[in-house]
C-alpha angles and dihedrals in degrees: 000000000000110000091213096061099081095053093045090054090047090052093048092048092048090051093050090051092051089051095050092046093050090047092050093048092049089049091056093047093045091047089050088057092050091051088053087071092223098306089114120031120238092240090051091055091043090052096046095045093048089045090052093052096052 
């Protein structure tokens, strides 16, 4: 068996989890902008949320 098969699988699984996590986070932030009924722009919420995380 190839000794590099397990780390590659782990790397792929890790990448998939990062994509799912970032998509879920973006969905929550985007939904918050929609629930604000236009009082706050979507890009404002995205910018403020990403600024707070870094």
